C-alpha positions in Angstrom: 12.3 -9.8 12.3 10.1 -7.1 11.0 6.6 -7.2 10.3 4.0 -5.3 8.5 0.2 -6.1 8.6 -2.2 -4.4 6.8 -5.9 -3.5 7.1 -8.8 -2.0 5.6 -9.3 -3.9 2.8 -13.2 -4.7 1.8 -16.1 -4.7 -0.9 -16.9 -1.1 -1.7 -19.2 -0.2 -4.7 -17.4 1.3 -8.2 -16.3 5.3 -7.6 -16.2 4.4 -3.4 -13.5 5.0 -1.4 -10.9 3.0 1.0 -8.5 3.5 3.0 -5.9 0.6 3.9 -3.4 0.7 6.4 0.2 -1.3 7.0 1.0 -1.3 10.7 5.3 -2.1 11.1 7.1 -3.2 13.7 11.0 -4.8 14.7 12.6 -2.3 12.5 14.1 1.3 11.8 10.5 2.4 9.7 11.5 6.2 9.6 14.5 5.2 7.5 12.5 2.6 5.0 11.4 3.3 1.7 7.5 2.1 2.1 5.7 0.8 -1.2 2.3 -0.9 -1.9 1.8 -3.3 -4.1 -1.3 -5.1 -5.2 -1.8 -8.7 -7.2 -5.3 -9.1 -9.3 -6.4 -12.9 -10.1 -4.3 -14.5 -12.5 -1.9 -11.2 -13.0 1.7 -10.2 -11.8 2.1 -8.5 -8.5 2.4 -4.8 -9.5 3.8 -1.3 -7.5 0.6 0.9 -7.3 2.7 3.5 -4.8 6.3 4.2 -2.9 6.7 7.0 -0.6 10.2 7.8 0.7 11.7 7.0 4.5 10.8 11.1 5.1 7.2 11.3 3.3 8.8 14.4 1.0 8.7 11.8 -2.4 6.0 9.8 -3.6 5.9 8.3 -6.8 2.8 6.5 -8.3 1.9 4.3 -10.8 -0.2 5.7 -13.9 -3.4 3.6 -13.7 -4.0 5.3 -10.3 -2.4 8.7 -10.5 -5.2 11.6 -9.3 -7.1 8.5 -7.6 -4.8 7.0 -4.7 -2.5 8.9 -2.4 0.2 7.3 0.0 1.3 8.7 2.9 3.2 7.6 6.4 3.2 8.6 9.5 6.8 8.3 11.1 5.5 8.2 14.9 3.0 5.3 14.5 5.1 3.5 12.1 2.0 2.8 9.6 1.8 3.8 5.7 -1.4 4.4 4.4 -2.8 4.1 0.8 -5.9 6.4 0.3 -8.0 5.1 -2.8 -10.6 7.0 -4.1 -13.0 6.9 -7.7 -12.4 2.9 -7.4 -13.0 1.0 -10.2 -13.7 -2.9 -10.7 -10.0 -2.9 -12.2 -8.4 -2.4 -8.6 -9.8 -5.2 -7.3 -6.8 -7.0 -5.9 -5.1 -8.2 -3.0 -2.9 -5.1 -1.5 0.3 -5.9 0.1 2.9 -3.2 1.9 6.6 -3.4 1.7 9.6 -2.3 3.2 13.1 -1.3 1.3 15.9 -0.2 2.6 19.1 -0.7 0.9 21.7 -3.2 2.6 18.7 -5.0 4.7 16.3 -7.4 4.0 12.8 -6.4 2.2 9.7 -7.4 4.5 6.0 -7.6 2.7 2.9 -8.0 4.5 0.5 -10.7 4.3 -1.8 -8.5 2.2 -5.3 -7.2 2.5 -8.2 -7.9 -0.4 -9.9 -4.7 -1.9 -12.9 -5.9 -4.1 -14.5 -3.3 -6.7 -18.2 -4.6 -7.8 -21.6 -3.0 -7.6 
């Protein structure tokens, strides 16, 4: 059974930075598309960024383009989300997700990010 464990969340001031990590186990990480989602209080979960299995292709939602960077290490089996120029509206629980055609999706338990002065 696959498992994803996020870490790196916390409280940061507006304009600050955080790096989230998502450690994977129990599945073939190098063949999986990995994504970061977030869910703010009272809102639906939204896709933030996606990275292809090789890391060659990345995509971002418009609100984070130029501020967030998704990356992965297929040897360490970790996906990262580097967040810079954080805004209060980035406050949410951040989740990583594994997607692979023909296989089950996996979600992590989430890590809280709070942006506030």
